C-alpha positions as CSV (number, residue, x, y, z in Angstrom):
1,M,0.0,0.0,0.0
2,T,1.4,3.4,-0.9
3,I,1.1,6.5,1.2
4,T,-1.5,7.8,-1.2
5,D,-3.6,4.7,-0.7
6,A,-3.3,4.8,3.1
7,R,-4.3,8.5,3.2
8,N,-7.4,7.9,1.2
9,S,-8.7,4.9,3.2
10,A,-12.0,5.2,5.0
11,P,-10.9,4.2,8.5
12,V,-8.1,6.8,8.6
13,D,-10.5,9.4,7.3
14,V,-13.0,8.6,10.1
15,V,-10.3,8.9,12.8
16,K,-8.8,12.0,11.2
17,W,-12.2,13.8,11.2
18,I,-13.1,12.8,14.7
19,A,-9.7,14.0,15.9
20,T,-10.2,17.3,14.1
21,V,-13.7,17.8,15.6
22,V,-12.4,16.9,19.1
23,Q,-9.5,19.4,18.7
24,L,-11.9,22.1,17.7
25,V,-14.1,21.4,20.7
26,G,-10.9,21.7,22.8
27,Y,-10.2,25.1,21.3
28,G,-13.8,26.2,21.9
29,L,-13.7,25.0,25.5
30,T,-10.5,26.9,26.0
31,G,-12.1,30.1,24.6
32,L,-15.0,29.6,27.0
33,G,-12.6,29.1,29.9
34,L,-13.9,25.6,30.6
35,T,-11.0,23.9,32.3
36,P,-10.1,21.1,32.7
37,W,-12.6,19.9,30.0
38,N,-10.5,21.6,27.3
39,I,-7.4,19.7,28.4
40,W,-9.2,16.4,28.3
41,A,-10.5,17.2,24.8
42,F,-6.9,18.1,23.7
43,F,-5.6,14.8,25.2
44,V,-8.2,12.8,23.2
45,G,-7.5,14.8,20.0
46,I,-3.8,14.3,20.4
47,A,-4.1,10.6,20.9
48,L,-6.4,10.3,17.8
49,W,-4.0,12.4,15.7
50,F,-1.1,10.2,16.9
51,A,-3.1,7.2,15.8
52,V,-3.6,8.8,12.3
53,G,0.2,9.3,12.1
54,A,0.7,5.7,13.0
55,M,-1.8,4.5,10.4
56,W,-0.1,6.7,7.8
57,K,3.4,5.7,9.1
58,D,4.1,9.4,9.3
59,K,6.7,10.0,11.9
60,A,6.4,13.8,11.8
61,I,2.7,13.7,12.8
62,M,3.5,11.2,15.5
63,V,6.4,13.3,16.9
64,V,4.6,16.6,16.9
65,H,1.7,15.0,18.8
66,V,4.0,13.4,21.3
67,G,5.5,16.8,21.9
68,A,2.1,18.3,22.2
69,F,1.1,15.6,24.8
70,V,4.3,16.2,26.8
71,S,3.9,20.0,26.9
72,L,0.2,19.8,27.7
73,M,0.8,17.2,30.5
74,I,3.6,19.3,32.0
75,G,1.3,22.4,32.0
76,Y,-1.6,20.4,33.4
77,L,0.5,19.0,36.2
78,N,2.0,22.4,37.1
79,A,-1.4,24.2,37.2
């Protein structure tokens, strides 16, 4: 399977769109000042986007979301 085939497959598209919606909900919750719900939405979105990166075998997507998770977790634990 080529990268193009993997990126056009239905299961990846479903996870990708769910991840996108969850991330947008996290942004909205942040704008409304609804913590810690925004943080949990971001954790779910990060995990889903990491899964997309794994399905695509795209290390850049996986690394950026590991970085996002670590920075968000450090901020959450220090709050």
